[in-house]
VEXDREN-2710 file (C-alpha; in Angstrom, 1 decimal):
% VEXDREN-2710
k/r/px/py/pz
1/MET/-13.4/-12.0/18.0
2/LEU/-11.2/-9.0/18.9
3/ASP/-8.7/-10.7/20.8
4/LYS/-5.0/-10.9/19.1
5/SER/-3.3/-14.1/17.9
6/VAL/-1.1/-15.0/14.9
7/PHE/-2.4/-15.3/11.6
8/ASP/-0.4/-15.7/7.9
9/GLY/3.1/-14.5/10.0
10/VAL/1.2/-11.2/11.7
11/VAL/-0.2/-10.4/15.1
12/VAL/-3.8/-9.2/14.7
13/CYS/-7.7/-9.8/16.0
14/GLU/-9.7/-12.9/14.5
15/ALA/-12.3/-10.3/12.8
16/ALA/-9.0/-8.6/10.7
17/ASP/-8.1/-12.0/9.6
18/VAL/-12.1/-13.0/8.8
19/MET/-11.8/-9.5/6.7
20/ALA/-8.6/-9.7/4.8
21/THR/-9.2/-13.3/3.8
22/HIS/-12.5/-12.2/2.0
23/ILE/-11.3/-9.2/0.8
24/ILE/-8.1/-11.4/-0.6
25/HIS/-10.5/-13.7/-2.2
26/GLU/-13.4/-11.5/-3.4
27/PHE/-10.9/-9.0/-5.6
28/GLU/-8.2/-12.0/-6.4
29/ILE/-5.4/-10.7/-4.7
30/PRO/-2.0/-12.7/-5.0
31/ARG/0.7/-13.0/-2.4
32/LEU/2.9/-10.2/-3.5
33/ASP/4.1/-7.0/-2.2
34/ARG/2.6/-3.7/-4.2
35/LEU/-0.3/-3.3/-1.2
36/ALA/1.5/-2.2/1.4
37/THR/2.1/1.2/0.7
38/LYS/-0.8/2.4/-0.2
39/LEU/-2.1/1.0/2.6
40/LYS/0.3/2.5/4.8
41/VAL/1.6/-0.6/6.2
42/ASN/5.6/-1.4/6.6
43/SER/6.5/-2.7/2.8
44/CYS/8.5/-5.2/4.8
45/PHE/5.1/-7.1/4.8
46/ASN/3.5/-9.4/1.5
47/ASP/0.4/-7.9/0.6
48/HIS/-2.1/-10.8/2.4
49/GLN/-0.3/-10.0/5.3
50/ALA/-0.9/-6.0/4.8
51/LEU/-4.3/-6.5/4.1
52/ARG/-4.4/-8.2/7.8
53/LEU/-2.5/-5.3/9.3
54/TRP/-4.8/-2.6/7.6
55/ALA/-8.0/-4.6/9.1
56/ASP/-6.6/-5.2/12.6
57/ARG/-6.4/-1.1/12.6
58/LEU/-10.2/-0.1/11.2
59/CYS/-11.0/-3.2/14.2
60/GLU/-9.2/-1.1/16.3
61/ASN/-11.3/2.4/15.4
62/TYR/-14.3/-0.3/15.2
63/PRO/-16.6/0.8/18.8
64/THR/-17.0/-2.6/20.1
65/THR/-19.4/-3.6/23.0
66/ASN/-18.7/-6.8/24.6
67/ASP/-21.2/-9.0/22.5
68/PHE/-19.7/-8.8/19.7
69/THR/-21.4/-9.8/17.1
70/VAL/-21.5/-11.9/13.7
71/TYR/-23.8/-8.4/12.5
72/ASP/-21.1/-6.7/14.0
73/LEU/-18.4/-8.6/11.7
74/GLU/-20.8/-8.4/8.2
75/ASP/-20.5/-4.5/9.1
76/LEU/-16.7/-4.5/9.5
77/ILE/-16.1/-6.4/6.9
78/GLN/-18.3/-4.2/4.2
79/THR/-16.7/-1.2/6.0
80/ALA/-13.3/-2.3/5.1
81/ARG/-14.5/-3.6/1.4
82/THR/-15.7/0.1/0.9
83/LEU/-12.3/1.5/2.1
84/PHE/-10.5/-0.6/0.4
85/LEU/-12.3/0.5/-3.0
86/LYS/-12.0/4.1/-2.0
87/ILE/-8.0/3.5/-2.1
88/PHE/-7.5/2.2/-5.3
89/SER/-10.4/4.1/-7.5
END
């Protein structure tokens, strides 16, 4: 779940892709280029790619064990959602 692969043109872990996809759908984020600087990601990336890279950075800071479960993923999604809302509030 935390192994890196290419998702939407960027190399991130599967958990980051799931987190970003959740946020993209929940907040109906179009594929523009406005979020990268707010998420502290290189501005060459579109909003979907920037969200994936930002989520990947969150995953790298998440304390993991070998038994990463769906509960860990749900916790990561909730953490990402909360942090994303704080950025824009």
